[in-house]
Structure formats: structure tokens, C-alpha cells
N, C-alpha and C positions, 0 to 999 in steps of 0.2 A: 376829927366831927368835918366834914365838906358846906359848906356854907351854901343859903341858897343860891345865891351867884355863880357860887364855882359848878353846884348841882345846875344850873340852866343852860351854863356854857359846857357842860360836860353832855347834856342832851342834846344840843343845837350842834354839836361835832358827829358825836353815832347816828344823829338824821341825818348826819352831811354824808358820814362814808356809806351808810345802807342804800341812801339817795344812787351811791356812783361803783359803790359794789357790783350789781349788779350785770354795767355797762364791761366792767372789765374782766366778773364771773364768766361774761361768754365770748372773753377770746381764750379757755379754752375749749370750746368747738368750731374755732377759726379751721375750711382747710383752701388748699389750695384754687386758682378760679383761671377762666379764659386766660386769661394776658399771664399769669403767675406762669405757667407750662409753655405759654408761647415765647415768653423772653428768654424763658432757661433753655427753651430747647435752640432759639437763634445764638444763646454762648456757648452750648456747646461747637456747632455746627460753625461760629464763623472766630471765636474762639476770643478768651476776653478784653483785646483790645481789637479785634479785628470785629466787633460785634459795635464796638462803640461806633466806628467809621463810618460799617456799615448805616445803624442808624441812621446817625448824623447825614448822613447822604441821602438814603431813604425815605423818611421816617418822620424825624421832632429834631430839634437844637435844644432839646431839654437834657443837655449833655452829663448833666447832673443827677437827673431823676431814670438818662438812661443806665448809670453804671451803679445809683440802688439796684433796679430792676432784673440786671441783670445780672454783675461782677458779686453782689451783696445780694440777691436770690437764693434763699435757702434751698427753692427745689432746682436748683442747678445743679446741687450739690446731695440733689436725692434724697433731702431732709424734709420734708414733704410737712411734719411738723414744727417748722421752723417760725411759720406766719401766724401759728399762736402764741408763740414769743415776742415773736416782734410785733406783733399788735398790741401785747398788756406793756412794753417798754418802752412806744408810743404811748398809750396811755399817761402811763407815769412823764414821761417827757414834756407831752404836751401840759401837764399838771402848772409841771419844774418851772414851764417857758412864764405860765402865766404867774407864776408870783413873780417870777424873773423879773417880770418889768412888772408888774405894778409895785415890788418890794423898791425900783431904783425910780421909780414916775414919784412915788409918796415918799421915801427916806431921804432920797439920794439928790430931788431935785427939788418939793416944795418942803422937806424941811420937817417930816412930818416924822414923829416917834412912834415908826413902824417895822415892828418887830418883823427875821422870818417866820416864827411860827404863824403872827398875822395875813403873809401875804399870803404862809400854803392854806389856810384855809380861808381866805377871801379866794383866791385861787380856785381852791376848791370846787367854794358852791357859787363861782360862773360857772366851772367843768360841767355840772352841775344839772344846771339852767337851762345850758347847754343844750346838756343830751337828751335832757328830757325834753326839750321841746322839739329837734332833729327829729323831722316826720322818718325817714327814712336814710340813716347814718351808714350803714353798711358800704360805705364806699371811704365815705371818711374815715370811721374805726377801726372798721375788721379786714376786708379785704387787702392785700397785697401792696399790689401796686398802687390800687388810688389809695391806702395811707401814702406812697411815695411821693404821690403826684402831687395829691392835695394837703393833708396833711403835713408832710413834709418841708416843703414850702415856711410852709405858716407858719412851723417852730424858727425857723431859722429866723422871716421877720422880725416876730415876736424879739427874739434873745436877742438880735441888733439893736430893732429899740432899743432895747435895757441896755444893752452894751455903749449904744451912740451917747447916753441920755450920761449915762458914768463917766465920757470922755468930757461932758460938756460941762457937770457941775458935779462931778467927782473931786478926790484927791490929786492934785497934781502931778504926785510924782509917775501914776499910773496913765498918764492920758493916752501915751502911744502904744503902750500896749491892752490897751482896751481894744482902742483904735485898730493895734493889726487883726487883734482878735475877731472884731467886727465884721470885718476883711467874711471870709467864712462864710456864715450863715446870709449874710447880705448874696455874695455871690446866688447861693442853698436858695433864697430865695427870689432874683429877679430870674433864676433861667428857670430852676426845677416846676417853674408854673403858671401861664400865661396869665393869669387869672392872678398870684400872689407879683408880678410883678408890673401889672397896673396898679395894685396899692402902694407898694412901696414906693414908684415913682410919688404918692405926695407926702410920707413920710420924709423921703428924702429932700423933696422944697419946704415941711413944717421943718424941718435940724436945721437946716438954709437961714433960716429966717430966724427961728429961734435960739441957736445955740451965740455963747458968747464970742466977743469978737480971738478968745484966745487959740479955740476950739476947731478955726477956719481953717486952717493947715490941712485937721484929720481929714473931716467932711473933703476937703478934692479931694485927699484918698479916694474916700468910700466912693466919692462922683468916677475917678478914674478907672478904677478899678470896677464898680458898676457898669458904667458905659462898656467899655472892652467886654465885658461877658456878658451882655446883655449884647452888641452886637453883635460877636458873636452868635450867639442861639439865634438872633433875629437873620442874618443871614443864608444859617444850611440848607442847602439845599434839598434833605428831607423834606421842610417845609412846604417847602412848595410843591418837590411831588408829593404829598399828601393832599395840598390844598383840589392838586392838581383828578387825587384819586377819587377826591367824595365829592369832588363835583367835575364835574366833566366837563368839558366845548361840547354843550350842545348848543342847535341854536336855538330850541321851547328854550331852556336857559333866563332865557334875557325876557323871559315872559315871567317869571316866577311869582312876579307883585301883581299878577292879574287871580292869583292863588293868594296871597298871602293873606295880602293887603283884607280878604272879605271875612277869610278865616280868624285875625288878626280884629276886627272888631266882632265879629261872632261872641269869640274868648272871652273881650272883654263889657259885653254884653249879658254874659251869662255869671259872670264870677261877679256880677254889681251887684250891690243892697238892695235888694225886692225895697217897690216902694209901702 
């Protein structure tokens, strides 16, 4: 017979699953969107590897994101329903990545008795809070290209941080193995999206400050690999071509602040608390 404590735990876990279930079930209604078709068309027009060079030269330096959006795009192969599966897999990967980080932080670094089961349910709680608080989760959760650009780099950053913590405070014989594995998600985080690049920089800095001295060689490996990857992405001609296309060289463009500043002040007044 179940005790009161076990019944309470079962009820809490069931409630958590019920809170997450609608977001996972909604992946069954996914359909390809504009950029999904456009990237598939470009891939067919330029070829699997030709499209990578073409996008790097004309549009963006996110060479990891563009690879997933083109070569690994289900629409490229005419599998329109594949975006449903990708969204569901990403949902599970997000959950697992949060659990991985929590387990590494609490069990490996802080030496707290924190099982994988506890990490799983704790990560589910965090994911449920995020999903139910996000006002418009379409781009992050469901849209294929949106998930590639915004969600996959975040998954990379979570797993890089977890692996880095294992390098610093985990078992000695496996430090270089974890360090090498961490390079993949680090590059994904730095190059997949500029926002995650900005987030990854303080993470690297904090690791450089907090990691034990014995883990410094591995930290320098990440700095070198991440620096090269970020530099390649930054100098991509496509970045500057897109900037020119989206902000044309217009004589009146220099006076845009005359419009932006008043609008900013007006918006601040509207959103300020009423007296």
C-alpha cells in the first residue's frame, strides 16, 4: 500500500506531466513554415555543400545552424511531417539538457546526493514553468528553423556547461574525454546564434575563474576552439551583406534617432506602473 509521502510524490509527478503534456502533444500539429521551405529550396538549388558556402557568403556566419536548416531539414527531402518529429525530439532534448546541467552542478560540483531521477523531475519542473510562462513559444518550441536558431544553441550551451563542470570536479581519468566532448556543444552554442554567443562568453569567463588549476589546460582548449569558431562566424561576408540589405545606406538613416528616441520614451511611459 502506498504511503502518504509516496502518494504525494506520485501526485506531484503526475501534475508535472500533465503540465508538460499539452506542449509535447502540440508538436503533432506542426507544419513547415516560410524559412523551412526557403532553406530546402536553396539546398536543392545549390547542393548540400554549395548552399553552406552560398549562405556564408551572402547571408550569415551561423555555419552550424545553416547546416541543420538545410542538409538536415526534413523539407529538403520532401518529408513535411518530419518537422513534427524534430519538435518532439527537441522538447525531450531540452528536458534532458536541463537535467544534465542540474545533475552536474549539484551532484558533481556541490557533492549533494542528487540522483538522475531527481534531476529529471527538477528539470521537468523548470521546463514546465518556462513553457507556461512563455507568451508566444512558437519560434522556440515548434517552428523548425526557429528551434534550430534559438533552441539548439541553448541545448548546446547547457550541455557544454555540464561537461565543463564534470571536467573540473568529476573523476580524474575522464577529464580529457569530457573536455573533447564539450567542444561540440560549445561550437554549437557560439556559432548557432549571436544571442547564445553573448551568453556563452560569461560562462567561459566564470569557468576560467572557478575551475580548479588542474583543469586549466582543458579550459584553454575550449578558449582556442571557441575563439576560432566564433572568429570564423564573425568574419563571414554574409553578415555584412545582410546588414547592408537590412539597413541600406541612406542619407536619412543617420537621423533615425530623431524618431526612435521619442518612440522609446513614449513606450516607457505606457509600460510604466500607473500612479
